[in-house]
C-alpha beads as a LAMMPS data file, in Angstrom:
LAMMPS data file: protein, C-alpha beads

80 atoms
79 bonds

1 atom types
1 bond types

-500.0 500.0 xlo xhi
-500.0 500.0 ylo yhi
-500.0 500.0 zlo zhi

Masses

1 110.0

Atoms # bond

1 1 1 422.236 256.723 394.197
2 1 1 421.149 255.146 397.669
3 1 1 421.328 251.739 399.045
4 1 1 417.772 250.680 399.896
5 1 1 415.705 247.859 402.257
6 1 1 414.387 245.125 399.926
7 1 1 411.970 242.478 401.023
8 1 1 414.704 239.230 401.528
9 1 1 416.939 241.450 402.818
10 1 1 419.290 238.879 405.631
11 1 1 422.166 241.631 406.401
12 1 1 422.887 244.977 407.364
13 1 1 426.908 246.128 405.997
14 1 1 428.609 249.182 407.760
15 1 1 425.207 249.629 410.312
16 1 1 426.629 251.872 412.812
17 1 1 430.041 252.674 410.674
18 1 1 430.003 256.576 409.848
19 1 1 430.683 257.893 407.546
20 1 1 429.473 255.479 405.295
21 1 1 425.538 254.662 404.714
22 1 1 424.453 251.292 406.064
23 1 1 424.420 249.005 402.952
24 1 1 421.179 246.200 403.211
25 1 1 422.221 243.081 401.720
26 1 1 421.178 239.284 400.483
27 1 1 424.186 236.862 401.724
28 1 1 423.342 233.847 399.342
29 1 1 425.152 230.379 398.609
30 1 1 428.636 230.266 397.200
31 1 1 429.380 234.208 398.709
32 1 1 426.941 236.114 396.230
33 1 1 426.072 239.636 397.306
34 1 1 422.843 241.425 396.571
35 1 1 422.279 244.882 397.029
36 1 1 419.492 247.301 395.861
37 1 1 419.808 250.730 395.002
38 1 1 417.180 253.867 394.647
39 1 1 417.766 256.073 391.652
40 1 1 416.796 259.787 392.916
41 1 1 415.293 261.958 389.355
42 1 1 418.156 263.533 388.506
43 1 1 420.259 260.221 388.600
44 1 1 417.352 258.712 386.238
45 1 1 417.606 261.295 384.028
46 1 1 421.250 261.643 383.691
47 1 1 421.206 257.843 383.150
48 1 1 418.665 258.337 380.463
49 1 1 420.486 261.207 378.704
50 1 1 424.033 259.697 378.865
51 1 1 423.202 256.139 378.993
52 1 1 426.354 255.499 381.694
53 1 1 426.232 254.365 384.894
54 1 1 429.826 254.825 386.683
55 1 1 431.216 252.426 389.647
56 1 1 433.953 251.635 391.793
57 1 1 435.122 249.535 394.557
58 1 1 437.728 249.043 396.795
59 1 1 439.969 246.545 396.436
60 1 1 442.582 247.789 398.852
61 1 1 445.282 246.398 396.643
62 1 1 443.715 242.977 396.557
63 1 1 442.084 241.014 392.814
64 1 1 439.195 242.410 391.947
65 1 1 436.237 240.035 392.341
66 1 1 432.918 239.648 389.872
67 1 1 430.599 241.797 389.826
68 1 1 427.017 241.997 387.853
69 1 1 425.596 245.867 387.986
70 1 1 421.363 244.481 386.440
71 1 1 418.284 246.362 386.158
72 1 1 416.127 243.372 387.171
73 1 1 415.931 241.716 389.854
74 1 1 418.031 238.856 390.657
75 1 1 416.941 235.464 392.086
76 1 1 417.725 235.622 395.391
77 1 1 417.734 231.962 396.281
78 1 1 418.690 228.889 394.649
79 1 1 416.519 226.405 393.594
80 1 1 417.588 222.947 395.060

Bonds

1 1 1 2
2 1 2 3
3 1 3 4
4 1 4 5
5 1 5 6
6 1 6 7
7 1 7 8
8 1 8 9
9 1 9 10
10 1 10 11
11 1 11 12
12 1 12 13
13 1 13 14
14 1 14 15
15 1 15 16
16 1 16 17
17 1 17 18
18 1 18 19
19 1 19 20
20 1 20 21
21 1 21 22
22 1 22 23
23 1 23 24
24 1 24 25
25 1 25 26
26 1 26 27
27 1 27 28
28 1 28 29
29 1 29 30
30 1 30 31
31 1 31 32
32 1 32 33
33 1 33 34
34 1 34 35
35 1 35 36
36 1 36 37
37 1 37 38
38 1 38 39
39 1 39 40
40 1 40 41
41 1 41 42
42 1 42 43
43 1 43 44
44 1 44 45
45 1 45 46
46 1 46 47
47 1 47 48
48 1 48 49
49 1 49 50
50 1 50 51
51 1 51 52
52 1 52 53
53 1 53 54
54 1 54 55
55 1 55 56
56 1 56 57
57 1 57 58
58 1 58 59
59 1 59 60
60 1 60 61
61 1 61 62
62 1 62 63
63 1 63 64
64 1 64 65
65 1 65 66
66 1 66 67
67 1 67 68
68 1 68 69
69 1 69 70
70 1 70 71
71 1 71 72
72 1 72 73
73 1 73 74
74 1 74 75
75 1 75 76
76 1 76 77
77 1 77 78
78 1 78 79
79 1 79 80
């Protein structure tokens, strides 16, 4: 999986921080950060046959923050 640019992104994390990949993101209200990832054909086949996605988050010993993984594009902008 690789992070990808998407319509509505307003930030790029780790733009010039080797060895990390640049991470396009949308920073929304209330601290909501949205990113988009693209799966290779191999990734898609593995998910199809295993039904599993593994997710790691580096917390550096801090409390784990709430997270949400989805296949649906979320609403980036809150309605007033």
